[in-house]
N, C-alpha and C positions, 0 to 999 in steps of 0.2 A: 166200190171202195171197201177195203177190208183192213184189218190191223196189220196184214202182211204187205200192204201197199207202202211205197217209200215215203219217208218224210222229205218234203221239199224245203230246201233252205235257199232263200233269196238273198244273195250277197255273199261274196267270198272274201270279206274283210276279216279282221281279227276275231270278231264275234261269230260270224257265220262259220268260219273254219274251226273255231274252238268247239262250237256245238256239234259240228259234223264229226270231229275227232271223237268226242265222247260217245256219240250215237253209233258210229261205225265200230268202235272198239267193243260196244255191247252187242254187236251183231245186227244192228238195224240197217235196213236199206235206206240209202240217202241219195238224193239228187241235189246238187248245188248249181245254182244259176247265177251267173255274174255278167252284168251288162258290159263291163269294160274288158279290155284284152290283158289285164294284169291282175294278179292276186294281191291280197293284203289290204285293199282299200288305201287309206292314207299311210298305213304301215307297210309301205312298199319300198324296195330298194331297186333303183334303176341302174343300168350300166351303159357305158359308152366307151368303146375301146378298152383300155386297161383300168378305167376309173369306175368306181361304184359310189352311189350317193343316194341318201334317203329322201323321201318326200317330206322334208321338215325335220324338226328336232325330236324324233320319237325315241323313247326309251321306256323301260319297264320298271315301275316302282313296286316293290314288294309290299303287298297288303294282305294277301291271302295265301295260306300254305298250299291250297289246292291249285290256284292259278300259278303260283311259283313253280310247282312241280311240273306243270305242263310247259311253262316257258323254258325251264331248264332242260326238260326232255328234248325239246325241238331245237334248242341251241346246242344240243349234244355236249353240254358241259363247257362249251367254248364261249364264255361270256365273262364280263368283268364289271366291277363296280365303278361307276363314274360319278363325278360331281358336275352337275350342269352349270356351265359357265355362260352367263349372259350379262349384257349391260345395255344401258340406254344411251343413245346419242341425242343430246339436247343442246341446242344453241352451239353446236359443233364441239361440245365437251362431253366426255364419257362419264357416266354415273353408274353406280351399282344397280342391279335389278334384284328385288324391287327397290324403288327410289327411297333413299334415306334423307330425311329432312335436313339433318345436320350437314350432310355432304352438299346438298343443294345450297344451303346458306353460305357455305364456305366458297363455293365455286361460281355461284351466280353473282350478279352485281348487287351491291348494297341497296341500290334504288329498288330493284325488283324484290329483294327480300322484304323491305319495308312495305312495298305494295301488297305482298302476300299477307303480311300481318294485318295491314289495314283492312284488306278485303275480308279476312277471316273475322276480325273483331266487328266489322259492320254487319256481317252475316249473322253473327251471334246476337247482336243487339236487335236486329230485325226479327230474328227467330223468337226472342224473348217477348217482344211486343206482340207479334202475331206469328204463331207457329207456322213454319214453312211446310208445305206438303212434300211428300216423298213419292210422287206419282210417276216418276220417270227415272231413267239412268242419270240424266243431268241433275234433276232435283235432288236425288239421293247423294250425288257427289258434292254438289254445291253446299248442301247443309253441313257437310263434314269438313270441307277444305276451303270454302270461299272461291270466288271466281278465278282469281289469278292462278292459284295453285292447281285448281281443277283443270282449267284450260291447258296449262303448261304440261301437266303430267298425265292427264287422262282424257280430257274431252276431245281435243283436236285429233289425237291418234285414234280414239275409239270411233269417231265419226268417219274417218278414212277407212278403217277396217270394215265397219258394218255398212257403209254406204248410205248413211242417213244422219241427220242431226241427232245428237244424243237425247234431245228432248222427245224424240219419237221412239226411243228404245225403252224397254221395260226396266223397272228398277231391279228386277230379279237378276238381270245380267250384271248390273253393277255390284249386287251382293255377291255374285260369283267371282267377279274379276278384280274388284278393287279392295284394298285393305279396309276392313270394317273398323276404322279408328277415327276418332275425331282429331282435329288438327293438333291440339296440344298433347294428346296421347301419343301422336306420332313423334312429336318433339321429344317427349320423355323416353320413348322407346329407342330413339336414335342415340340418345346420350346415356342409355343404360339406367334410367331411373326406375325405381321399384314401382310396381303397380301397373305398368304399361303392358298391354296385351295386344299382339298383332297376329293376324292370320298367318300361320306358318306355311310357306311354300316348300314343297319337297325339293331337296337339292341332290340327294343321292339316288342313283338309279342303277339298274342292271342294263348292260348293253352287249348284244351278241357280236362276236367276231363276224365281219363281213357285212354287217348292216341288219337293221331290224326286219327287213323283208325276208331274210333267210329263214327266220323262225316259221313264218307262215307258208313259205314255199315248201319247207320240209313237212309241215303239218298237212298241206294239201296232198303231197305225195303219199303220206301215210294213209290218208282217207281213201285215196284211189286204190292203193294196195289192199285196203280192207273191203273194197267193193263199191265205193262211192263213185258216182258219175259227176263230172264237172262240165258244164256247158258255158264256155266263155262267149263274150259278145252276144249275150242272150238275155232275155227278160221274160217275166210272166205277163203275157198279153191278156190273159183272162184267168180269173180264179172262180171256179164254179162252186156255189154254195147250195146245200140242201138241208133244210131244217136247222139252220144255224151252224152247220159244219162245212168245212172245205172238203170237197170230194175229189176235185181234180184241178189241175192247172194246165193251161195251154202255154207252151214254151215257144217263143219265137226268137230267131237269131240267125247266125251265119250258116247253120246247118238246116235251115228251113223251119218248119212249124210242126209241132206234134203235141198231143195231149197225154198227160200221165195222171192216173189215179193217185191219190195221196191219202195217207192216214193223218197228216197234219202238216202245217206250214209254220216255219220260223222265218220271220223276215227281219233283215237288218238294213234294208234299203229305205229310202225316204217314205214316210207315211202316205203322202198324196199319190205316189206312184203305185202303191198297193190298192188303196181305196178306190181309185178311179177305174181299176180293172176288175173289181168284184162284181159278179153277176149271180143272182139278180142285183140290179144296181141299188145301192143304199139311197136314202132320202137325199133330196137336193141340199138340205141343211147340213147333213154330214159331209157330202162331197164338197160343198163350199167351205166348210170349216177346215177340211183337210187341205184344200187348195190354198187356204190362207196361211199355211205353214210354209214359210219361204226359207230357202237355203242360200248360202253364199258360195260362189265358186272360188276356186283357188288356181292361180297361175304361178308356176315356178320357172324362172330362167336360170339355168345352170351355166356358169361361165368358167372356162379354164384360164387361169392366171399363171403367167410364167414367173412364179415366186414361191419359195417354200411355204410361206404363210403370209396372210394379210393382217389377220387379227390373232389374238390369243383366246378368242371366245367361240363358243358354239353358235351363239345367236346375238346379234346386235339389233335392237329395236330403234327404228328411225322415227323420232318424235317430231322433228322439225317439219314445218308445213311444206317446204319446197321439195321434199322427197316424194316421188311418185309411189315407190314401193314401201311396204310396211316394215320389212326386216331383212337382214342379211344373215345367212347361215354359212358356217365353214366346217364341213364334215371332218376335215383332217384333224381338227382339234379334239375330236372324240375318238376316231379310229384312223390313225395315220396310214395303216396298211391299205385302206380303201383308195387312197390317192397316191400311187407310187411315184418315185422320182422327185425332182426338185420343183414340182408344181403343186398348185392347190386348185380346188373347185369351190366357187362361191355360189350359193343359191340365193336368188333374189325373189322374194315372195310378195304377191299382191292379191287381194281379194276383190272380186267384182261380181256383178249380177249378169243374168242372161242377156239383158239389153244394154249392158255397158259396152261402149266401143272397144275397150281393151280386150273383151272376151272374143271379139271377132277380128282383132288386129292380127297382122301377119307375124310370124316368128321374128322376122327381121326388124319390124317396128318395135316389138317388145324388147329385143336385144338392145336396140338403140337407146330406149328409155332406161333400161337396167344399167347399161354402161355409163350413161350420163349421171345416174344416181351414184354409182360406184366412184366415179371420178371426183364427185363432190367431197369424198372423204379425204382426198389428197394423200392417199396411201399407195395408190396404184398408178403407174405411168400408163397412158393410153396404149402404147405399143405392146405392153405386157399382157393385154387382154386378147386371148386367142380364140379358140373354138367355143361354141355355145350350143345348147339345146333347150327346147321349151317343152314343158309338160303342163297339161291342163287337167284339173280335177273338178268334175261337176258336183254340185250340192255337197260341198265339203263341210260347211258349218251351219248349224241352225241359227236363224236370226230371231232374236227375242224382241219383236216389236211390241207396241202397246196392247195388241190384241192376241198375242201368241197363246197366253194361258187359257183364254176362253176357247180358242180354236183347238188347242191341244186337248183340253178336257173333253170337248165334244167328240173328237176323233178317237181318243183312247177309250172312252166309255162305250162307244160303238164297238170297238175291237174287243173289249172285255166280254161283249155278248156273243162273240163267235167262239164256239166250244174248243176248236183245235187250231186256232190261229194265234201265234205268239210273237208280238213285237219284241225286239231285242237290240241292244247296241246303240251307238250314237244316233245314227239316222233313223233307226226304227223307233226310238223313243224320244227323238228330238231333244237330246241333251248333249251339252258340251262336256263329255266325260273323257277319261283317259283309257289307254290300252288295257291296263289291269282291271279297270271297272268293267269294260266290255267283255273281257275274257271271263271274269268271274260270273257275270250275269249269264253268259252263254253256257257255262258249266251248270249253273243252277236250273236254267230252263230245260236243258237236255236231261238232267236228272229227274226233273218234275215229270217229263214225258215218259221216261223209262220206268218210273215207279207208278205211273198211272194215277197220279194225284188229280184231284178235282181242279178244274180251271179257275174256280173262284179263289183257290189258294194262291195261284200265280198272280191273279189280278190284284190281290191284296199286297203281295210282295212288290209288284210294280208300282202300285199306288203309293206305298210307303217309301219306295226308292225315289219316286218323282217328288214327293213332298219333301224328302230330305235334300235332294239335289237342288230343288227350285224354291226352297223356303225363303 
């Protein structure tokens, strides 16, 4: 192994490709290894016939001048500012996203409104007498909203998305996903009262013509033009360590198996997939901790509908219990040119685990379930639903169960001790972040390598970032 050996990047998603871009631009040798047959990870744009559609509602929010420049470079200046339009479907009525209490009061039954208030007041009285713990997602939400409001707006939906009762989810997930407001603060915010503060959700984004995946396809081409090698349908089956440094990686895939020396490894793939293939093998405690970091799979069913539009939203969240799927997306409401003609494409999303029957279900079975959910909206005649296709994404979202922070800390501290191995991105750091966050982190880790900084500096940056994201 020498400094002239390539840097191996595991994962060709937005973080991996952004890191490869900066490194190849600086003249570094780079090998990119991607397990799937597609580029971009979740930031991928698929096509079928004359239609193009993204893997979910992905767009780029401007937070960093540096990441902005890279995004604009690879969208070739062909992007626009959009305003994310989303709504909630609850009790077959549509509500703004995020939910506004005043709107709920006006559109739900008076009986349910009184029940929400009674639950909240009872919760506050119990909390005054004996302070309620905040030791889970559910406990965190109940203390702020009461049972009726929590179950209606957050609990039932979150349990479906994450595949377990919310009492088994960590409170840090609630802190990320739910408005950090008490019930009456939410009332004040809804009606514009002074002093109310609510977590601000980004609404304005950049979106490239032709789909988010076009940015990362262009980036991959640029990397290859600069000398990078990309191995698709491949993975690192063994990472060899000597004296705390990665010296080589064995790459296995559709082109066989080979071993390459390396001067460093950046990985944006799931932590357990990396640690289990490190040799000499880490301690059983570290391996077990990494295997305790579990990810949720994603299934997308795309359906062609013989109608110009079905909704006026990019995303509709399905909160009612009788829906199998989590949400419906309509790409045409962001980029009409991706769905030509008088038709539209709807994406039906559902999360599941490796052992969930839905993950092994046939495409036809998934289409049947998606069509049944769509017909419940009473906006689409059955005969107007035409062609479909199904896409599956493994390990799409980290699950924050009650033990995740203990397992994550153990795995990350072990990785900190490896001199030239750098975790990065959503899967590599087990964080539910966004495209702009992953790109910025990739730019920073690649600059760290190029400038030859001490690994402890990167460790501190990652530790600070995780503390901020998971506080």
